[in-house]
C-alpha angles and dihedrals in degrees: 000000000000130000133195106231116242137175096253135015111253120191093211090057104028103026097082089065097044118115115258089002091159088069094052126112136163121235131180113221136144091014097301138087112247131203107217132174119211122186143147133025137258131055112005114258120187119208119200118189125210134256113299095014134092141196089300086077088074095044095122101022098052096059090050092052091043088070086072108018144039102250125212112188117170131183102241117241112294092007126109110332098342120105118247126251120232110285096256091053094056088095135102094266090042093050090046091054093046092049090050090053091050094051091047090051091050091047092226129128113200116227089199137013132209116197127184120209107312088007087068090056091051090049092053094043091051090052092049089048090052092241089119129037105182126161094227141020127204122190120195106204087333120204096215104140133056117266113259128229126357096344089059091051097051104030102083098033091053092047090049090053093048094045091052093057111063093194089066091059089050091048093050092047090049087059088065087075084075106074091194090059090055091045088053092052091051093046089054089063089063092243131118113216130189123242093269091054092050092048093050092052089045089055091051096045088048088064109086091199091056091049092049091050090050091051091046090052091050092047092054095042114121113167098172095087089047091051091050092050097046095098088062093058109118108188113081113259129217119193116206105198127192104212092210093053109144095184106048112028112241086227090070090076091070090050089054092050090050088059095039110034113203093043110139122222125205113187123205113202116218096012125114139207092300094050092143090058095044097048110011093165092059094046092045089053092052091049093049091048092050094049096045121100134339085036118035126357108223122209115266117265 
């Protein structure tokens, strides 16, 4: 799959080459226009992608899960084909509120949620804010705790600086013209993607608006309140951890379990931060197993 890079993603131009496009619809909720993919039948399962990604991240996993569940997969605000929230609302509480508005507009209440990376933090925040009331939560390489050491001290300030200067977003998106630069970014996650996966991320990074939304989200990210509130989380949590993850250290799973006893951890040797894109069949199997009795009863295949 090849794309011609453009300044901004446009559904009329780029939508015909978007994964699972037949399941896409546009919904206005919370003051913005969302791109959402709906597919399958059975108990409702919400999929939340991570920072800098979009619904394409579920391109192979969602159809597998749709054999058993009704899938809701939105592009987060400012990502992919969804409009951005105002800068100050590109935060965990802001994303939680926006997600609640979207689900209310759709009239669907997820019985379970799968969140990847920062999507896992949004999922947990939305539960703590009573905007979600699922029976089960699954985090894939979830970014649930503040970064430790020097990265934690420079991460948000640097993102705030970059987000405040539009030319930086344009410069970073211009870098997507260099396929090797995008391949390098993906390799740093510890994951190995196929050509289609690389091209889709290249398309996203080539969109300056998407890059600016990603930086805005990072700039507003404060995980300390979430970490402090974790013990109050009620739905059972499963952490799927790629042991080759180069973005969120696999050791963070034990820190999460120390704050939330009873958390289960499933480790995947050899897989990186984008484990669900590398081996969707394995991840789908873990999700189905987790959501089988005595929890949820998935629709028969």
